[in-house]
C-alpha beads as a LAMMPS data file, in Angstrom:
LAMMPS data file: protein, C-alpha beads

109 atoms
108 bonds

1 atom types
1 bond types

-500.0 500.0 xlo xhi
-500.0 500.0 ylo yhi
-500.0 500.0 zlo zhi

Masses

1 110.0

Atoms # bond

1 1 1 168.725 -46.410 94.508
2 1 1 171.028 -46.834 97.505
3 1 1 168.061 -46.858 99.862
4 1 1 166.339 -49.648 97.901
5 1 1 169.526 -51.714 97.852
6 1 1 169.909 -51.327 101.615
7 1 1 166.302 -52.391 102.186
8 1 1 166.715 -55.474 99.983
9 1 1 169.954 -56.481 101.740
10 1 1 168.343 -56.017 105.157
11 1 1 165.302 -58.087 104.209
12 1 1 167.439 -60.869 102.746
13 1 1 169.563 -60.919 105.887
14 1 1 166.482 -61.084 108.100
15 1 1 165.011 -63.950 106.097
16 1 1 168.338 -65.766 106.080
17 1 1 168.717 -65.516 109.842
18 1 1 165.093 -66.141 110.750
19 1 1 164.315 -69.333 112.583
20 1 1 167.946 -69.907 113.448
21 1 1 167.203 -71.670 116.759
22 1 1 164.709 -73.932 115.067
23 1 1 167.156 -74.937 112.340
24 1 1 169.904 -75.636 114.874
25 1 1 167.559 -77.676 117.066
26 1 1 166.303 -79.763 114.147
27 1 1 169.809 -80.765 113.041
28 1 1 170.375 -82.787 116.210
29 1 1 168.404 -85.693 117.562
30 1 1 164.688 -85.747 118.260
31 1 1 164.002 -82.897 120.624
32 1 1 160.208 -83.077 120.653
33 1 1 157.904 -80.400 119.309
34 1 1 158.878 -76.713 119.095
35 1 1 162.530 -77.336 120.048
36 1 1 163.815 -74.027 118.693
37 1 1 161.152 -72.017 120.469
38 1 1 161.963 -73.761 123.747
39 1 1 165.682 -73.149 123.222
40 1 1 165.154 -69.440 122.521
41 1 1 162.814 -68.960 125.457
42 1 1 165.174 -70.751 127.839
43 1 1 167.993 -68.517 126.623
44 1 1 165.882 -65.451 127.422
45 1 1 165.528 -66.457 131.087
46 1 1 169.038 -67.901 131.484
47 1 1 171.520 -66.177 133.742
48 1 1 174.414 -67.508 131.652
49 1 1 173.422 -65.631 128.480
50 1 1 174.556 -62.051 128.042
51 1 1 172.440 -59.135 126.904
52 1 1 173.668 -59.563 123.317
53 1 1 172.542 -63.175 123.086
54 1 1 169.262 -62.411 124.831
55 1 1 168.478 -59.626 122.372
56 1 1 169.250 -61.907 119.401
57 1 1 167.079 -64.642 120.902
58 1 1 164.240 -62.152 121.410
59 1 1 164.490 -61.011 117.778
60 1 1 164.647 -64.585 116.511
61 1 1 161.848 -65.985 118.695
62 1 1 158.857 -65.118 116.443
63 1 1 160.592 -66.464 113.333
64 1 1 161.660 -69.602 115.176
65 1 1 158.072 -70.178 116.317
66 1 1 156.880 -69.913 112.708
67 1 1 159.537 -72.356 111.456
68 1 1 158.754 -74.754 114.315
69 1 1 155.061 -74.591 113.410
70 1 1 155.855 -75.382 109.782
71 1 1 158.032 -78.322 110.892
72 1 1 155.479 -79.653 113.394
73 1 1 154.365 -82.587 111.167
74 1 1 158.012 -83.561 110.737
75 1 1 158.550 -83.467 114.511
76 1 1 155.478 -85.600 115.185
77 1 1 156.221 -88.347 112.661
78 1 1 159.983 -88.615 112.327
79 1 1 162.031 -91.439 113.712
80 1 1 165.113 -90.588 115.682
81 1 1 168.168 -92.523 114.542
82 1 1 170.726 -89.916 115.502
83 1 1 173.977 -90.845 117.194
84 1 1 172.866 -89.046 120.348
85 1 1 169.690 -91.090 120.692
86 1 1 171.506 -94.370 119.963
87 1 1 174.035 -93.609 122.714
88 1 1 171.229 -92.696 125.119
89 1 1 169.404 -95.956 124.333
90 1 1 172.615 -97.911 124.887
91 1 1 173.198 -96.151 128.195
92 1 1 169.638 -96.927 129.276
93 1 1 170.134 -100.599 128.391
94 1 1 173.412 -100.718 130.327
95 1 1 171.830 -98.965 133.277
96 1 1 169.098 -101.604 133.356
97 1 1 171.727 -104.357 133.231
98 1 1 173.831 -102.698 135.917
99 1 1 170.849 -102.375 138.249
100 1 1 170.301 -106.148 138.067
101 1 1 174.000 -107.039 138.101
102 1 1 175.869 -104.193 139.784
103 1 1 179.424 -103.491 138.682
104 1 1 182.186 -105.031 140.754
105 1 1 183.694 -102.878 143.475
106 1 1 187.166 -101.501 142.878
107 1 1 189.906 -102.920 145.082
108 1 1 191.029 -100.675 147.929
109 1 1 194.633 -99.549 147.642

Bonds

1 1 1 2
2 1 2 3
3 1 3 4
4 1 4 5
5 1 5 6
6 1 6 7
7 1 7 8
8 1 8 9
9 1 9 10
10 1 10 11
11 1 11 12
12 1 12 13
13 1 13 14
14 1 14 15
15 1 15 16
16 1 16 17
17 1 17 18
18 1 18 19
19 1 19 20
20 1 20 21
21 1 21 22
22 1 22 23
23 1 23 24
24 1 24 25
25 1 25 26
26 1 26 27
27 1 27 28
28 1 28 29
29 1 29 30
30 1 30 31
31 1 31 32
32 1 32 33
33 1 33 34
34 1 34 35
35 1 35 36
36 1 36 37
37 1 37 38
38 1 38 39
39 1 39 40
40 1 40 41
41 1 41 42
42 1 42 43
43 1 43 44
44 1 44 45
45 1 45 46
46 1 46 47
47 1 47 48
48 1 48 49
49 1 49 50
50 1 50 51
51 1 51 52
52 1 52 53
53 1 53 54
54 1 54 55
55 1 55 56
56 1 56 57
57 1 57 58
58 1 58 59
59 1 59 60
60 1 60 61
61 1 61 62
62 1 62 63
63 1 63 64
64 1 64 65
65 1 65 66
66 1 66 67
67 1 67 68
68 1 68 69
69 1 69 70
70 1 70 71
71 1 71 72
72 1 72 73
73 1 73 74
74 1 74 75
75 1 75 76
76 1 76 77
77 1 77 78
78 1 78 79
79 1 79 80
80 1 80 81
81 1 81 82
82 1 82 83
83 1 83 84
84 1 84 85
85 1 85 86
86 1 86 87
87 1 87 88
88 1 88 89
89 1 89 90
90 1 90 91
91 1 91 92
92 1 92 93
93 1 93 94
94 1 94 95
95 1 95 96
96 1 96 97
97 1 97 98
98 1 98 99
99 1 99 100
100 1 100 101
101 1 101 102
102 1 102 103
103 1 103 104
104 1 104 105
105 1 105 106
106 1 106 107
107 1 107 108
108 1 108 109
């Protein structure tokens, strides 16, 4: 009985945590296709991530790839109206304006 309960809890935990990078990547702005898989794979080769994070990313990578594959139609057809993308578009527009009309130089003190 105890063994069956432990197996069920382990399986539920694995399902609950699977695809974590994909879910986190899809909550932000438009990141393209397979954003969670790219995030996990970049974490695996990063020098900033410790062995604990790398091992979690390695365990999560197959599940993230499956979730990203299931969300592929959403990634291909969604419109990005997130705050991040609106700020980036505004910055691009201001950059274009500033290249035509450069900002005034600051006075020398």
